C-alpha positions in Angstrom: 27.9 17.2 -20.3 28.4 15.2 -17.2 27.0 15.7 -13.7 27.7 13.5 -10.7 24.7 12.2 -8.9 25.5 14.5 -6.0 25.7 17.6 -8.2 22.4 16.7 -10.0 20.7 16.2 -6.6 21.8 19.7 -5.4 20.7 21.2 -8.7 17.3 19.6 -8.5 16.9 20.5 -4.9 17.6 24.2 -5.6 15.1 24.1 -8.5 12.4 22.6 -6.2 12.0 19.6 -8.5 9.3 17.2 -7.3 9.5 14.4 -9.9 12.3 12.9 -12.0 11.6 10.4 -14.8 14.6 8.3 -15.9 14.2 6.6 -19.2 17.3 4.4 -19.2 18.2 1.4 -17.1 21.1 0.9 -14.7 20.0 3.9 -12.7 20.0 2.5 -9.2 23.0 4.5 -8.0 21.5 7.7 -9.3 18.1 6.9 -7.8 19.7 6.6 -4.3 21.0 10.2 -4.7 17.7 11.6 -5.9 15.2 10.1 -3.5 15.9 12.5 -0.7 14.8 15.4 -2.9 12.3 14.0 -5.5 10.0 11.2 -6.4 11.7 9.0 -9.1 10.2 6.9 -11.9 12.6 4.6 -13.6 12.4 1.5 -15.8 12.6 -2.0 -14.3 14.3 -3.3 -17.4 15.3 -2.3 -20.9 12.5 -0.5 -22.7 12.2 0.2 -26.4 11.8 3.8 -27.6 8.3 3.0 -28.9 7.2 1.7 -25.5 8.8 4.6 -23.7 7.1 7.1 -25.9 3.7 5.5 -25.3 4.4 5.4 -21.5 5.3 9.1 -21.5 2.1 10.0 -23.4 -0.1 7.9 -21.2 1.5 9.0 -17.9 1.4 12.7 -18.5 -2.2 12.6 -19.9 -3.5 10.6 -16.9 -1.5 12.8 -14.4 -4.0 15.6 -14.9 -6.7 13.6 -13.2 -4.9 11.0 -11.0 -2.1 10.7 -8.4 1.5 9.9 -9.4 1.0 6.3 -8.3 -2.2 5.9 -10.3 -0.6 7.6 -13.4 2.4 5.3 -13.2 0.3 2.2 -12.9 -2.0 3.2 -15.8 0.8 4.2 -18.1 2.7 1.0 -17.4 -0.4 -1.1 -18.1 -1.2 0.7 -21.3 2.2 1.0 -22.8 4.0 -2.3 -22.0 6.9 -0.3 -20.4 7.6 -1.6 -16.9 8.3 1.6 -15.0 8.5 1.9 -11.2 7.7 4.9 -9.0 9.8 5.3 -5.9 8.5 7.9 -3.3 10.8 10.7 -2.1 12.5 9.7 1.2 12.9 11.7 4.4 16.4 12.0 5.9 15.6 9.0 8.2 14.8 6.8 5.1 11.0 6.8 5.5 8.8 7.7 2.6 7.9 11.4 2.6 4.2 12.1 3.0 2.9 13.4 -0.2 -0.7 13.7 -1.5 0.4 12.1 -4.8 1.9 9.0 -3.3 -0.5 7.6 -0.7 1.0 5.0 1.7 3.3 3.6 -0.9 7.0 3.2 -1.2 6.7 2.5 -4.9 4.3 1.2 -7.5 5.4 -1.4 -9.9 3.2 -3.2 -12.4 4.6 -5.6 -15.0 2.7 -5.5 -18.2 1.0 -8.8 -19.2 
């Protein structure tokens, strides 16, 4: 099935979605559609399935006890998958205030 970025955004907004995790690259045009309605985590480059699986496990386990930003940073450091969190935007383009993303437009940590 195929959805346009605009249609997906409307669907997610109606559902009250707060977070979208994108596992594939080349997602910048889609991210621009999604940021007004949800926080978005996406890869900074190509990521192997093994690294992505580890990132997912680490992210969702740490999300129980940390903020989105902290969970993204921790999972990136642990997994070797360079993922980036972009905070939901208000209509004026400023980051939305959210208890999970404190004073940050995004978090990005490249694994060493």
